[in-house]
C-alpha positions in Angstrom: -31.4 -20.7 9.8 -32.1 -21.7 13.4 -32.0 -18.9 15.9 -30.6 -21.5 18.4 -27.2 -21.1 16.8 -24.9 -18.4 18.0 -24.1 -15.5 15.7 -20.4 -14.8 15.1 -20.4 -11.2 13.4 -17.2 -10.5 11.6 -16.7 -7.1 13.3 -14.0 -5.3 11.2 -14.6 -1.8 12.3 -16.4 -0.7 9.2 -20.1 0.8 9.4 -21.9 -2.4 7.6 -20.2 -4.7 10.2 -21.4 -2.5 13.0 -25.2 -2.6 11.4 -24.7 -6.4 11.4 -23.9 -6.4 15.2 -26.9 -4.3 15.9 -29.3 -6.5 13.7 -27.6 -9.6 15.2 -28.2 -8.7 18.7 -32.0 -7.7 18.0 -32.5 -11.3 16.3 -30.5 -13.6 18.4 -30.1 -11.8 21.9 -26.6 -10.5 23.1 -26.0 -13.7 24.9 -25.9 -15.4 21.6 -23.8 -13.1 19.6 -19.8 -12.9 19.4 -18.2 -9.8 18.1 -15.0 -11.2 16.4 -12.4 -8.8 15.4 -8.9 -8.6 14.4 -7.0 -5.7 16.5 -5.1 -4.3 13.7 -2.0 -2.0 14.6 -3.0 1.6 15.3 -0.4 2.6 12.9 -2.5 1.8 10.0 -6.0 1.5 11.7 -7.1 4.9 12.6 -8.0 5.7 16.3 -11.4 6.7 15.3 -12.2 3.2 13.9 -11.3 1.9 17.3 -13.3 4.3 18.8 -16.3 3.3 16.6 -15.8 -0.3 17.5 -15.7 0.3 21.1 -18.8 2.5 21.1 -21.0 -0.1 19.2 -20.0 -2.9 21.2 -20.8 -0.9 24.2 -24.3 0.0 22.9 -25.2 -3.8 22.1 -23.5 -4.6 25.4 -21.0 -7.5 24.2 -17.2 -7.5 24.7 -15.1 -7.7 21.6 -13.6 -11.3 20.9 -10.1 -10.9 19.3 -8.6 -13.2 16.9 -5.3 -11.5 16.3 -2.0 -12.5 14.5 0.8 -13.6 16.8 2.8 -10.4 16.1 1.3 -7.1 15.9 2.6 -6.3 12.9 1.4 -3.5 10.1 0.6 -5.2 6.6 4.1 -3.7 5.3 5.9 -5.1 8.1 4.3 -8.7 7.2 5.0 -8.2 3.7 8.8 -7.2 4.1 9.1 -10.1 6.4 7.9 -12.5 3.8 9.3 -10.7 0.8 6.0 -10.9 -1.1 2.7 -8.7 -1.3 0.4 -11.9 -2.4 0.3 -15.5 -1.7 0.1 -18.2 -4.2 -3.8 -17.8 -4.5 -3.8 -14.2 -5.2 -4.8 -13.0 -1.7 -3.2 -10.3 -0.4 -0.5 -11.6 2.1 -1.3 -9.2 4.8 -5.0 -10.0 4.5 -4.1 -13.9 4.9 -1.5 -13.3 8.0 -3.5 -10.7 9.9 -7.1 -11.6 9.4 -7.7 -15.1 7.4 -5.3 -17.3 9.1 -6.3 -16.0 12.5 -9.9 -16.3 11.9 -9.4 -19.9 10.7 -7.4 -20.8 13.7 -10.2 -19.3 16.2 -12.9 -21.2 14.3 -10.7 -24.3 14.7 -9.9 -24.0 18.4 -13.7 -22.9 19.3 -16.1 -24.3 16.9 -14.2 -27.2 14.9 -15.9 -28.1 11.6 -15.3 -30.0 8.2 -17.1 -30.2 4.8 -18.0 -33.9 6.2 -18.7 -32.7 9.9 -20.4 -29.3 9.5 -20.8 -26.9 12.6 -24.2 -26.7 13.9 -23.3 -24.4 16.6 -22.7 -21.0 14.7 -23.8 -18.8 11.8 -21.2 -16.5 10.5 -22.5 -13.1 9.7 -21.0 -10.8 7.1 -21.9 -7.0 6.3 -22.0 -7.4 2.4 -25.1 -6.0 1.3 -27.5 -6.8 -2.0 -25.3 -5.2 -4.5 -22.6 -7.6 -3.7 -23.7 -11.0 -5.0 -20.7 -12.3 -6.1 -18.9 -11.8 -2.8 -21.7 -13.1 -0.9 -21.7 -16.3 -3.2 -17.9 -16.6 -2.8 -17.8 -16.4 0.9 -20.9 -18.6 1.4 -19.4 -21.4 -0.8 -15.8 -20.9 0.8 -17.3 -21.2 4.4 -19.7 -24.0 3.3 -16.8 -26.2 2.3 -15.3 -25.7 5.4 -18.5 -26.6 7.4 -19.8 -23.3 8.5 -23.3 -21.7 7.7 -23.2 -18.1 6.8 -25.6 -15.3 6.5 -25.6 -11.6 5.2 -28.1 -9.5 7.3 -28.0 -6.3 5.1 -28.6 -8.4 1.9 -31.2 -10.8 3.3 -33.0 -9.7 6.4 -35.7 -7.1 6.9 -33.6 -4.0 8.1 -34.4 -2.2 11.5 -31.3 0.3 11.2 -29.9 2.1 8.2 -27.1 4.1 10.0 -25.6 4.2 13.3 -26.2 7.9 13.6 -29.6 6.7 14.5 -28.4 5.5 17.8 -26.2 8.6 18.3 -22.8 6.8 17.4 -20.9 8.6 14.3 -19.3 6.3 11.9 -15.2 6.8 11.8 -14.1 10.0 10.4 -11.9 8.1 7.8 -15.2 8.0 6.0 -14.6 11.6 5.2 -11.8 10.7 2.7 -11.9 6.9 2.3 -14.6 4.4 1.0 -14.0 1.7 3.6 -12.8 1.4 7.0 -9.7 -0.4 5.9 -5.9 0.1 6.9 -4.4 3.2 5.5 -2.3 2.1 2.9 -4.4 -0.6 1.7 -2.4 -3.1 -0.4 -5.6 -4.1 -2.4 -6.2 -0.6 -3.2 -5.7 1.3 -6.5 -4.1 4.8 -7.4 -6.8 6.7 -6.0 -6.4 5.5 -2.5 -2.7 5.7 -2.9 -3.0 9.4 -3.7 -4.7 9.8 -0.5 -1.9 8.1 1.4 0.6 10.3 -0.6 -0.9 13.6 0.6 -2.3 12.6 4.1 0.0 9.9 5.4 3.4 10.4 3.8 5.0 8.1 6.3 3.2 5.0 5.1 3.7 6.2 1.8 7.5 6.2 2.3 7.2 2.7 4.0 5.6 1.2 0.9 8.3 2.5 -1.2 10.8 0.9 0.7 9.0 -2.5 0.7 8.4 -2.2 -3.0 12.0 -1.8 -3.4 13.0 -4.6 -1.2 10.6 -6.9 -2.6 10.9 -5.9 -6.3 7.3 -6.0 -6.9 4.8 -3.1 -7.1 1.6 -2.8 -4.7 -0.2 -1.3 -7.6 -0.2 -3.6 -10.7 2.1 -2.0 -13.4 3.6 0.9 -11.6 5.9 1.4 -8.7 4.9 4.3 -6.4 8.0 6.2 -6.9 7.2 6.2 -10.5 3.9 7.9 -9.4 5.4 10.6 -7.4 5.9 13.2 -10.1 2.1 12.8 -11.1 1.1 12.9 -7.4 3.0 15.9 -6.6 1.7 18.0 -9.5 -1.9 16.8 -8.6 -1.4 18.1 -4.9 0.8 21.2 -5.6 -0.1 22.4 -8.8 -3.8 21.1 -9.7 -4.8 21.3 -6.0 -6.5 17.9 -6.4 -8.7 17.0 -2.9 -7.5 13.6 -1.7 -10.2 11.5 -1.7 -10.9 7.9 -2.2 -14.8 8.4 -2.3 -16.9 8.2 -5.4 -16.2 6.8 -8.8 -12.6 6.2 -9.7 -13.2 6.8 -13.3 -15.0 10.1 -12.5 -12.0 11.3 -10.1 -9.2 10.2 -12.7 -11.4 12.2 -15.5 -11.3 15.4 -13.6 -7.7 15.0 -13.0 -6.7 14.5 -16.7 -9.1 17.5 -17.3 -7.6 19.6 -14.6 -10.7 21.7 -14.3 -10.3 25.1 -12.7 -13.1 24.2 -10.2 -10.3 22.1 -8.7 -8.8 24.9 -7.3 -11.3 25.3 -4.5 -11.2 21.5 -3.6 -7.7 21.9 -1.8 -7.3 22.1 1.0 -10.4 21.0 2.3 -12.0 20.1 5.5 -12.7 16.4 4.5 -8.7 15.7 4.5 -7.4 17.5 7.4 
């Protein structure tokens, strides 16, 4: 990789992408770094994620560059308009219209390339770490076919920072409940995430049920949200299961199935409210 290239950081608002932004500025200089973000609707992207993006951008001294969809829709609004949850290749519809398509259009407008005429101006940086080799391979191959070079600082570089708390910036509060800084009501997530939505964002839960009824397909493979309501209601009201998307999913559901007495002390809890 040549440091003469500009670095385009895929700046999602998650903790990993923030670390990539910091590492990129140290290596390339802030004048050669672009923080590229998709400004997702505040209905599903928590205000503290937006705070986090802003504070990290201010710390590195770079304005955020936005590659946004034409309409500021929520993921469920996109799916209801298109009457589907996935596109032909299996990608979640909202990801395609709110992130992938705007990203590709931004690249085409600013740094056009193709497999036959690769772009020599930029390298695209992702926040995948060394424990995600399959994601690294897929993304590097996909972007390579489009004519772009990729790099993965958290997996391949000598690290200079391990957490944003080291520079006085708290990661988004959503990490207290969720594994990632994704949209609340992530259409790629499973039952554990949607149990959190059921407990903490009943408005999004109801919107998702309406979308499933209109589209005729379920968000979670093999089961509609309405079918999960009796189980989730018992988990919340009787078993007092704390809504959390963190930790191992199999362990979480094993605890639910056993309904151990210790769970009585897990709900309500400070991590969720």
